[in-house]
LUMPAMAR-98868 format. One record per residue: residue in one letter; chain; y, z, x of N, C-alpha, C, O, CB in turn. Coordinates in steps of 0.02 Angstrom, whole numbers, padded with zeros to 5 digits. Glycine has a CB too. Layout:
// LUMPAMAR-98868
a,A,Y,Z,X,Y,Z,X,Y,Z,X,Y,Z,X,Y,Z,X
...
END
This chain:
// LUMPAMAR-98868
m,A,-00048,00016,00030,-00017,00000,-00011,00054,-00009,00028,00046,00032,00073,-00027,00043,-00066
i,A,00124,-00040,00038,00185,-00047,00049,00214,-00005,00019,00178,00022,-00023,00207,-00098,00040
y,A,00296,00026,00023,00354,00046,-00015,00385,00019,-00005,00363,00003,00050,00379,00092,-00017
e,A,00448,-00019,-00012,00517,-00052,-00014,00542,00014,-00039,00535,00029,-00099,00531,-00125,-00064
m,A,00580,00064,00016,00658,00076,00009,00711,00041,-00005,00741,00011,00040,00678,00093,00052
r,A,00727,00039,-00055,00815,00006,-00087,00877,00050,-00108,00884,00087,-00157,00806,-00033,-00163
v,A,00917,00035,-00061,00972,00072,-00060,01038,00058,-00092,01078,00060,-00045,00980,00080,-00005
y,A,01067,00047,-00141,01102,00007,-00189,01175,00045,-00174,01171,00099,-00204,01068,00009,-00274
r,A,01229,00040,-00145,01298,00057,-00121,01338,00007,-00162,01347,-00054,-00155,01311,00050,-00036
c,A,01372,00083,-00239,01403,00033,-00280,01499,00036,-00292,01532,00088,-00297,01359,00046,-00354
v,A,01521,-00023,-00294,01590,-00024,-00295,01599,00039,-00339,01563,00053,-00387,01624,-00095,-00322
p,A,01653,00074,-00315,01669,00158,-00334,01693,00154,-00389,01740,00116,-00400,01719,00202,-00292
g,A,01657,00207,-00450,01651,00189,-00504,01601,00157,-00569,01595,00161,-00630,01681,00171,-00491
r,A,01567,00118,-00503,01497,00059,-00541,01441,00077,-00542,01392,00041,-00554,01479,-00009,-00509
l,A,01439,00155,-00524,01358,00163,-00539,01357,00185,-00601,01304,00159,-00618,01315,00216,-00493
p,A,01375,00213,-00648,01345,00208,-00724,01336,00119,-00734,01276,00108,-00742,01410,00249,-00793
a,A,01359,00082,-00736,01346,00013,-00753,01275,-00009,-00713,01232,-00047,-00735,01413,-00033,-00730
l,A,01276,00027,-00649,01208,-00001,-00625,01139,00028,-00656,01086,-00002,-00664,01204,00013,-00549
m,A,01152,00083,-00668,01091,00137,-00700,01086,00092,-00783,01030,00083,-00808,01129,00248,-00708
k,A,01155,00067,-00822,01122,00058,-00877,01073,-00004,-00858,01012,00001,-00865,01172,00048,-00938
r,A,01112,-00077,-00829,01074,-00127,-00792,00993,-00094,-00791,00955,-00101,-00839,01111,-00139,-00710
f,A,00977,-00064,-00738,00912,-00018,-00724,00877,-00018,-00799,00827,-00051,-00813,00934,00072,-00694
d,A,00911,00020,-00840,00864,00058,-00887,00863,-00001,-00926,00805,-00012,-00942,00888,00131,-00926
t,A,00906,-00051,-00952,00900,-00076,-01026,00876,-00151,-00997,00830,-00174,-01032,00984,-00073,-01081
i,A,00896,-00195,-00939,00884,-00237,-00923,00827,-00229,-00865,00769,-00223,-00886,00937,-00261,-00916
t,A,00836,-00229,-00803,00784,-00248,-00736,00730,-00227,-00746,00679,-00260,-00742,00798,-00223,-00669
l,A,00735,-00137,-00767,00656,-00110,-00738,00610,-00164,-00825,00551,-00172,-00810,00645,00029,-00738
k,A,00622,-00190,-00884,00583,-00234,-00916,00574,-00308,-00872,00524,-00342,-00872,00617,-00243,-00987
l,A,00626,-00319,-00841,00589,-00371,-00794,00541,-00363,-00725,00506,-00407,-00701,00640,-00407,-00771
f,A,00549,-00299,-00704,00505,-00286,-00650,00453,-00290,-00698,00418,-00339,-00684,00512,-00219,-00604
e,A,00431,-00256,-00754,00368,-00259,-00773,00344,-00327,-00786,00286,-00341,-00770,00359,-00219,-00827
k,A,00385,-00375,-00817,00367,-00429,-00815,00345,-00470,-00764,00307,-00518,-00774,00402,-00447,-00837
h,A,00370,-00453,-00701,00344,-00484,-00642,00288,-00446,-00596,00273,-00461,-00538,00403,-00496,-00602
g,A,00256,-00389,-00640,00224,-00368,-00593,00236,-00310,-00536,00197,-00295,-00490,00218,-00415,-00574
i,A,00297,-00282,-00549,00329,-00258,-00480,00341,-00162,-00527,00377,-00137,-00571,00430,-00324,-00448
k,A,00282,-00139,-00477,00285,-00057,-00489,00312,-00018,-00437,00297,-00008,-00378,00217,-00027,-00499
q,A,00371,00008,-00490,00422,00061,-00464,00403,00122,-00453,00372,00148,-00499,00473,00071,-00503
a,A,00414,00162,-00393,00387,00212,-00362,00437,00268,-00349,00434,00309,-00303,00357,00187,-00303
g,A,00502,00263,-00418,00552,00310,-00422,00595,00294,-00410,00596,00256,-00362,00550,00354,-00397
f,A,00654,00309,-00441,00726,00308,-00448,00763,00367,-00441,00750,00415,-00477,00742,00284,-00507
f,A,00824,00373,-00385,00853,00432,-00388,00937,00409,-00376,00959,00351,-00378,00816,00484,-00331
t,A,00966,00457,-00365,01044,00451,-00349,01056,00522,-00322,01029,00574,-00341,01096,00432,-00420
t,A,01114,00513,-00263,01132,00567,-00231,01135,00613,-00240,01193,00608,-00261,01163,00570,-00215
l,A,01124,00668,-00246,01166,00731,-00277,01210,00758,-00184,01270,00772,-00187,01089,00814,-00326
i,A,01185,00762,-00130,01228,00793,-00095,01212,00735,-00030,01157,00706,-00026,01213,00881,-00088
g,A,01249,00726,00004,01251,00651,00051,01318,00623,00061,01371,00641,00036,01209,00586,00013
e,A,01305,00570,00107,01362,00537,00122,01406,00503,00054,01467,00511,00055,01338,00483,00172
s,A,01377,00465,-00004,01425,00456,-00041,01385,00469,-00110,01324,00459,-00102,01460,00388,-00028
n,A,01402,00487,-00169,01384,00497,-00238,01392,00427,-00289,01397,00422,-00351,01432,00557,-00263
q,A,01390,00376,-00235,01385,00308,-00287,01331,00279,-00269,01335,00218,-00267,01444,00252,-00285
e,A,01264,00312,-00252,01223,00254,-00221,01175,00271,-00280,01180,00310,-00327,01193,00257,-00130
l,A,01116,00218,-00257,01070,00203,-00320,00998,00202,-00267,00991,00153,-00230,01093,00114,-00374
t,A,00952,00250,-00264,00904,00232,-00222,00832,00229,-00237,00802,00281,-00248,00911,00267,-00177
y,A,00803,00175,-00238,00747,00179,-00270,00676,00148,-00242,00687,00105,-00199,00765,00153,-00327
f,A,00617,00158,-00255,00556,00141,-00215,00519,00091,-00263,00535,00092,-00322,00509,00210,-00194
l,A,00472,00047,-00241,00434,-00011,-00258,00372,00001,-00211,00365,00022,-00154,00475,-00083,-00245
a,A,00330,-00022,-00264,00259,-00009,-00217,00230,-00079,-00203,00256,-00126,-00235,00194,00040,-00261
w,A,00195,-00089,-00173,00179,-00161,-00148,00101,-00146,-00108,00076,-00110,-00066,00249,-00195,-00086
d,A,00082,-00209,-00161,-00023,-00200,-00112,-00011,-00248,-00056,-00049,-00247,-00008,-00122,-00244,-00172
s,A,00045,-00297,-00057,00040,-00334,00008,00116,-00339,00040,00170,-00322,00019,00004,-00410,-00006
l,A,00096,-00370,00098,00180,-00417,00092,00174,-00474,00067,00225,-00508,00062,00223,-00438,00162
a,A,00113,-00502,00044,00121,-00581,-00005,00132,-00564,-00056,00174,-00599,-00085,00063,-00633,-00018
d,A,00103,-00498,-00100,00122,-00490,-00159,00195,-00489,-00159,00228,-00521,-00199,00093,-00436,-00184
r,A,00218,-00452,-00115,00288,-00425,-00115,00341,-00499,-00117,00389,-00502,-00154,00299,-00371,-00036
e,A,00326,-00539,-00083,00351,-00605,-00087,00326,-00654,-00139,00361,-00702,-00154,00341,-00632,-00030
k,A,00276,-00645,-00161,00275,-00684,-00237,00314,-00649,-00302,00354,-00681,-00337,00193,-00688,-00263
k,A,00300,-00591,-00310,00335,-00563,-00353,00401,-00571,-00350,00432,-00608,-00388,00321,-00509,-00354
w,A,00434,-00526,-00292,00505,-00502,-00281,00542,-00577,-00300,00592,-00576,-00335,00522,-00469,-00192
t,A,00506,-00659,-00269,00523,-00720,-00266,00539,-00738,-00349,00595,-00756,-00367,00465,-00762,-00226
a,A,00482,-00730,-00396,00487,-00750,-00462,00547,-00705,-00459,00602,-00732,-00451,00424,-00740,-00516
f,A,00540,-00627,-00467,00613,-00591,-00506,00649,-00616,-00476,00686,-00637,-00520,00633,-00515,-00508
q,A,00665,-00629,-00441,00760,-00654,-00413,00787,-00725,-00459,00842,-00735,-00484,00764,-00688,-00301
s,A,00711,-00780,-00457,00728,-00842,-00480,00715,-00839,-00566,00717,-00889,-00602,00680,-00900,-00438
d,A,00706,-00795,-00583,00708,-00796,-00659,00759,-00803,-00701,00800,-00757,-00701,00689,-00748,-00681
p,A,00767,-00841,-00731,00827,-00865,-00786,00852,-00812,-00801,00908,-00801,-00779,00810,-00901,-00853
d,A,00817,-00759,-00844,00836,-00699,-00862,00878,-00655,-00836,00924,-00621,-00858,00796,-00674,-00866
w,A,00838,-00670,-00754,00889,-00601,-00741,00955,-00608,-00726,01003,-00572,-00739,00870,-00559,-00685
i,A,00944,-00697,-00675,01009,-00722,-00690,01073,-00712,-00710,01124,-00691,-00683,01005,-00746,-00715
a,A,01050,-00739,-00787,01109,-00728,-00846,01111,-00653,-00869,01152,-00633,-00909,01093,-00778,-00918
a,A,01062,-00614,-00841,01085,-00546,-00840,01119,-00503,-00806,01153,-00454,-00821,01053,-00523,-00842
r,A,01099,-00539,-00741,01166,-00492,-00695,01228,-00537,-00700,01276,-00499,-00696,01149,-00479,-00598
a,A,01247,-00592,-00707,01324,-00622,-00715,01341,-00591,-00773,01398,-00568,-00768,01336,-00706,-00722
k,A,01309,-00577,-00839,01333,-00550,-00870,01387,-00498,-00863,01448,-00499,-00872,01296,-00541,-00890
t,A,01335,-00441,-00841,01333,-00369,-00818,01384,-00365,-00765,01407,-00309,-00752,01262,-00346,-00792
e,A,01405,-00422,-00731,01451,-00403,-00678,01511,-00448,-00716,01557,-00455,-00676,01426,-00425,-00590
e,A,01526,-00484,-00787,01584,-00487,-00810,01647,-00445,-00785,01703,-00468,-00775,01573,-00477,-00867
d,A,01625,-00376,-00777,01697,-00342,-00782,01695,-00320,-00695,01723,-00267,-00678,01702,-00261,-00851
g,A,01667,-00354,-00653,01675,-00338,-00601,01607,-00337,-00555,01553,-00331,-00584,01709,-00284,-00610
q,A,01609,-00340,-00506,01551,-00348,-00462,01532,-00259,-00448,01570,-00218,-00422,01574,-00401,-00384
i,A,01474,-00250,-00468,01435,-00191,-00456,01396,-00148,-00372,01388,-00095,-00340,01382,-00215,-00501
v,A,01387,-00200,-00374,01357,-00170,-00305,01383,-00202,-00228,01402,-00260,-00221,01272,-00185,-00309
n,A,01382,-00167,-00190,01458,-00159,-00154,01409,-00169,-00079,01438,-00167,-00026,01515,-00063,-00170
n,A,01312,-00183,-00082,01292,-00156,-00021,01226,-00142,-00042,01217,-00102,-00087,01332,-00097,00006
i,A,01167,-00179,-00005,01106,-00154,-00010,01080,-00169,00031,01078,-00225,00056,01074,-00163,-00054
v,A,01042,-00098,00057,00997,-00076,00115,00912,-00091,00099,00884,-00037,00099,01012,00010,00127
s,A,00884,-00122,00091,00815,-00122,00104,00755,-00126,00182,00749,-00169,00226,00808,-00173,00067
q,A,00716,-00052,00169,00650,-00045,00201,00584,-00055,00187,00565,-00032,00134,00646,00000,00215
l,A,00546,-00083,00220,00483,-00090,00199,00437,-00018,00239,00443,-00011,00299,00458,-00173,00224
l,A,00403,00020,00208,00377,00069,00220,00288,00068,00224,00253,00034,00187,00409,00107,00173
v,A,00266,00105,00268,00203,00108,00272,00174,00181,00271,00178,00217,00321,00187,00073,00328
p,A,00147,00202,00219,00138,00278,00241,00075,00295,00316,00038,00265,00355,00106,00321,00160
t,A,00093,00350,00302,00083,00374,00401,00005,00416,00349,00002,00435,00291,00182,00460,00469
p,A,-00047,00416,00406,-00105,00455,00397,-00099,00511,00362,-00139,00514,00315,-00130,00471,00452
f,A,-00065,00553,00367,-00037,00606,00331,00004,00636,00287,00015,00696,00284,-00028,00623,00350
s,A,00031,00584,00245,00053,00569,00180,00045,00590,00128,-00015,00590,00114,00045,00530,00168
s,A,00079,00611,00084,00033,00634,00031,00046,00561,-00021,00020,00566,-00077,00059,00722,-00007
v,A,00074,00512,-00010,00079,00469,-00021,00036,00413,00006,00038,00404,00067,00125,00471,-00018
k,A,-00005,00370,-00035,-00050,00340,00002,-00008,00264,-00019,-00029,00210,00002,-00138,00357,-00021
END
């Protein structure tokens, strides 16, 4: 299993719009494409409280490539993203890391 950690750094004040988009649109599209989420988090204490961090679980790099490419090119996602950004950009920056659990990790 491979985990992907994605950190979305929002334009100031736009975190609620990002969370709403995930809750009402993105997660349904993830399900449509077989993308498994492994948790969503906001920052309680840290550098910025305008971040959404989440983890995705992939069976392999090939699994990620296939499903993520399908999601990113889905016309429903492209249209929904454009509509949710009519009031302005939501995300300033995205950081993504692909992680492999260690032998002693409680998550496998």
